[in-house]
SEMARVO-651716 format. One line per 10 residues: their letters; for each residue x, y, z of C-alpha. Coordinates in steps of 0.001 Angstrom, whole numbers, padded with zeros to 6 digits. Example, Ala and Ser with C-alpha at 12.3 -4.5 7.8 and 13.67 -1.06 7.14 Angstrom:
AS) 012300/-004500/007800 ~ 013670/-001060/007140 .
end
This chain:
MTATLVELTA) 123785/-001625/220368 ~ 124627/-004925/222066 ~ 122757/-006810/219337 ~ 125001/-005159/216782 ~ 128121/-006335/218630 ~ 126718/-009863/218760 ~ 125971/-009762/215024 ~ 129461/-008439/214246 ~ 131024/-011071/216473 ~ 129046/-013858/214787 .
SIVSSHAAGN) 130001/-012573/211331 ~ 133714/-012307/212173 ~ 133932/-015687/213902 ~ 131937/-017485/211190 ~ 134264/-016039/208518 ~ 137293/-017179/210508 ~ 135824/-020630/211189 ~ 134978/-021135/207500 ~ 138666/-021034/206593 ~ 140078/-022808/209670 .
ELTSDELILE) 139097/-025942/211544 ~ 138214/-025129/215158 ~ 137111/-027364/217995 ~ 134063/-026332/219992 ~ 136277/-025054/222843 ~ 138403/-023013/220427 ~ 135235/-021634/218832 ~ 133878/-020471/222205 ~ 137224/-018849/223083 ~ 137285/-017127/219687 .
INKVYATLKK) 133743/-015754/220168 ~ 134611/-014389/223642 ~ 137864/-012877/222402 ~ 136266/-011134/219393 ~ 133319/-009870/221465 ~ 135646/-008467/224152 ~ 137773/-006722/221526 ~ 134719/-005172/219852 ~ 133328/-004063/223210 ~ 136670/-002458/224105 .
LETEGTPAEE) 136785/-000638/220769 ~ 133262/000634/221273 ~ 133948/002105/224718 ~ 137550/003339/224356 ~ 137629/004382/220730 ~ 139771/003292/217839 ~ 143542/002949/217992 ~ 143810/005491/215168 ~ 142691/008220/217553 ~ 145569/007356/219859 .
ASKPAAPVMT) 148049/007247/216983 ~ 147177/010784/215930 ~ 148927/012171/219017 ~ 152468/013300/218242 ~ 154964/010599/219079 ~ 158033/011257/221176 ~ 161322/010874/219301 ~ 163003/007508/219579 ~ 166415/009162/220094 ~ 167927/012597/220394 .
IKKAFQNDQV) 168440/014772/217348 ~ 172190/014736/217895 ~ 172272/010916/217741 ~ 169918/010828/214741 ~ 172112/012957/212452 ~ 175572/011404/212285 ~ 178447/011745/209844 ~ 177874/008545/207880 ~ 174164/007890/208366 ~ 170842/009343/209455 .
FCLVCGKGGF) 168260/007710/211733 ~ 164503/008219/211596 ~ 163126/009762/214781 ~ 159718/008152/214194 ~ 160713/004487/213956 ~ 164413/004499/214869 ~ 165462/002879/211593 ~ 168918/003948/210453 ~ 171525/003583/207750 ~ 170081/006261/205462 .
KTLTRHLKQA) 172044/008850/203502 ~ 168881/010969/203222 ~ 165555/010738/205035 ~ 163186/012230/202470 ~ 162254/009012/200651 ~ 161930/006992/203877 ~ 159650/009613/205428 ~ 157368/009601/202379 ~ 157188/005831/201921 ~ 157157/004572/205503 .
HDLKPGQYRK) 155420/007380/207390 ~ 153714/009455/204659 ~ 155401/012589/205989 ~ 156851/015552/204161 ~ 160175/016949/205403 ~ 158456/020084/206729 ~ 155982/018032/208765 ~ 158835/015902/210133 ~ 160812/018996/211171 ~ 157757/020489/212853 .
QFNIPSSQSL) 156870/017268/214690 ~ 160322/016906/216250 ~ 161337/020606/216385 ~ 164246/020139/214008 ~ 165719/023508/212963 ~ 165593/024378/209273 ~ 169376/024788/209290 ~ 169722/021040/210031 ~ 169923/019039/206805 ~ 168000/015748/206670 .
TAKNYSEARR) 171054/014039/205188 ~ 174240/012482/206520 ~ 177014/015064/206949 ~ 179556/013180/204802 ~ 176980/012750/202038 ~ 176218/016479/201994 ~ 179919/017327/201913 ~ 180590/014899/199036 ~ 177744/016438/197021 ~ 179090/019945/197723 .
QAANENNLAA) 182578/018965/196538 ~ 181184/017381/193357 ~ 179245/020564/192622 ~ 182380/022678/193109 ~ 184478/020397/190887 ~ 181893/020626/188108 ~ 181769/024430/188487 ~ 178009/024342/189042 ~ 178012/027527/191129 ~ 179516/029581/188305 .
NLEKARAAKS) 177107/028067/185778 ~ 174184/028877/188062 ~ 175410/032445/188471 ~ 175668/032881/184684 ~ 172172/031500/184165 ~ 170725/033809/186805 ~ 172470/036814/185262 ~ 171129/035940/181808 ~ 167618/035509/183185 ~ 167708/038826/185039 .
AQKTEPANIA) 169025/040543/181873 ~ 166041/039205/179941 ~ 163650/040510/182590 ~ 165183/043998/182574 ~ 164868/044443/178781 ~ 161613/046203/177870 ~ 159100/043785/176470 ~ 157715/046194/173859 ~ 160906/046578/171779 ~ 160071/045951/168146 .
KVAKPAKAPK) 161556/042763/166861 ~ 164362/043225/164392 ~ 163239/042190/160936 ~ 165099/039289/159507 ~ 166815/039935/156167 ~ 164790/038666/153245 ~ 166090/035548/151645 ~ 167333/035834/148096 ~ 165121/034020/145606 ~ 166514/030757/144402 .
AAPEAKTAQE) 167934/030783/140900 ~ 166067/028738/138329 ~ 167920/025636/137227 ~ 169825/026144/133993 ~ 168233/024593/130957 ~ 170320/022178/128968 ~ 171002/023632/125575 ~ 172928/020890/123893 ~ 172259/017263/124527 ~ 175005/014735/124324 .
PKPAKDAKPA) 174586/012029/121684 ~ 173700/008586/122943 ~ 175906/005666/121943 ~ 174422/003339/119355 ~ 173146/000023/120622 ~ 174061/-001886/117466 ~ 177750/-001243/117768 ~ 179684/-004204/119089 ~ 182772/-003756/121150 ~ 186033/-003956/119278 .
VKKTRAAKTK) 187482/-006417/121747 ~ 185160/-009192/120659 ~ 186081/-008746/117030 ~ 189752/-009072/117785 ~ 189277/-012263/119727 ~ 187253/-013757/117003 ~ 189901/-012728/114522 ~ 192642/-014332/116634 ~ 190845/-017668/116857 ~ 190357/-017805/113050 .
A) 193960/-017086/112377 .
end
């Protein structure tokens, strides 16, 4: 196994030295440093194993959920109106996993209190609760109607009347006839 560490060390240091100029002393230090790091990883395990342990919250839940902003208990970052997007992008966590990790009750919203209240007021002003109630009532009424009721036949459409045939055609004006206005002008110029 030691030969493998030496080979890995040589490969890593040669790749690093190919892109950077190193003195012989710096090269020796780099080899020792890489070898020691690889040896430590081999005996102690990878850092990912240590990261899998649940982390302690950075702050208390009471401090994390304030009126104007919400803080993340994983990293301590704040200034959010809601945490859902941050949890997904930064920590790849779903809200349920986050609640479970930090024992956050389901009654606690993952949003700032003022933000939640503003959204509630907007919903009330737009009468969304009444519209939702109407939609639910209509949906439940559809479910309660028996499905095997025969469909009501639509009234038959009346056949379209045939277009009327033209019986008498209007006479077309003759093309040889000249307008009377031109004759009068010509007559005026001769006179």
